C-alpha positions in Angstrom: -32.7 16.6 40.1 -30.1 16.5 37.4 -30.3 15.6 33.9 -28.0 13.7 32.0 -27.2 15.5 28.4 -28.2 12.3 26.6 -31.6 12.1 28.1 -32.3 15.8 26.7 -30.9 15.0 23.6 -32.9 11.9 23.2 -36.0 14.1 24.1 -34.9 16.8 21.5 -34.7 14.2 19.0 -38.0 13.0 19.6 -39.6 16.2 19.5 -38.0 17.1 16.3 -38.9 13.7 14.6 -42.7 14.4 15.7 -42.4 17.9 14.4 -41.0 17.0 11.2 -43.4 14.2 10.4 -46.6 16.1 11.3 -45.3 19.0 9.3 -45.0 17.1 6.2 -48.3 15.1 6.9 -50.2 18.6 7.1 -48.0 19.7 3.9 -49.0 16.4 2.1 -52.9 17.0 2.7 -52.9 20.6 1.6 -51.0 19.2 -1.5 -53.2 16.5 -2.2 -56.2 18.9 -1.9 -54.7 20.9 -4.7 -53.2 18.3 -6.8 -55.7 15.7 -6.7 -59.4 15.9 -8.3 -61.1 14.3 -5.4 -61.0 11.5 -2.8 -61.0 8.9 -5.4 -57.8 10.3 -7.0 -54.6 8.2 -6.2 -52.5 11.5 -6.6 -53.6 12.2 -2.6 -52.4 9.1 -2.0 -49.0 9.7 -4.1 -48.8 13.0 -2.0 -48.6 11.0 1.2 -45.9 8.7 -0.1 -43.8 11.6 -1.2 -44.1 13.4 1.9 -43.0 9.8 3.8 -39.7 9.5 1.5 -39.1 13.3 1.5 -38.4 13.3 5.5 -35.5 11.2 5.5 -33.1 13.5 4.1 -34.6 16.4 6.3 -33.8 14.0 9.3 -30.4 13.6 8.2 -30.0 17.4 7.7 -31.5 18.1 11.1 -28.6 15.9 12.3 -31.0 12.9 13.3 -29.3 9.2 12.3 -31.8 7.7 10.4 -29.8 4.4 10.1 -30.3 4.2 13.9 -34.2 4.0 13.5 -35.8 0.7 14.6 -38.7 -0.7 12.7 -40.9 1.1 15.5 -39.5 4.6 14.8 -39.9 4.2 10.8 -43.8 3.3 11.8 -44.3 6.0 13.9 -43.3 8.6 11.4 -45.3 6.9 8.5 -48.1 6.7 11.5 -47.8 10.5 12.3 -47.5 11.7 8.6 -50.6 9.5 7.5 -52.8 10.8 10.5 -52.0 14.1 9.7 -52.3 13.8 5.7 -55.8 12.2 6.6 -57.3 14.8 8.8 -56.2 17.8 6.9 -57.1 16.4 3.3 -60.4 15.1 4.8 -61.2 18.6 6.5 -60.6 20.7 3.4 -62.5 17.9 1.5 -65.5 18.1 3.6 -65.4 22.2 3.8 -65.3 22.2 0.2 -68.9 20.5 0.2 -70.2 23.2 2.7 
């Protein structure tokens, strides 16, 4: 079964977006751990916002046309970044308590 090059390109673009979003979420969680004084410090959420905004130029540098993103695509990027930020920062905060 032959695949069209457009299908592979779309798949590769999806994998790239997912990888970048999850990586930035993880980095934001680790940065929040070191920058914020605790779970009530708003600097942790600032790291999340910075990670979300910093991804747009990275997507463009990777050859992904951000202007073609739908609302669903933007929400996906925000959700993936949020989930990894939440899990990594939460795990680091609870590991500190042990």
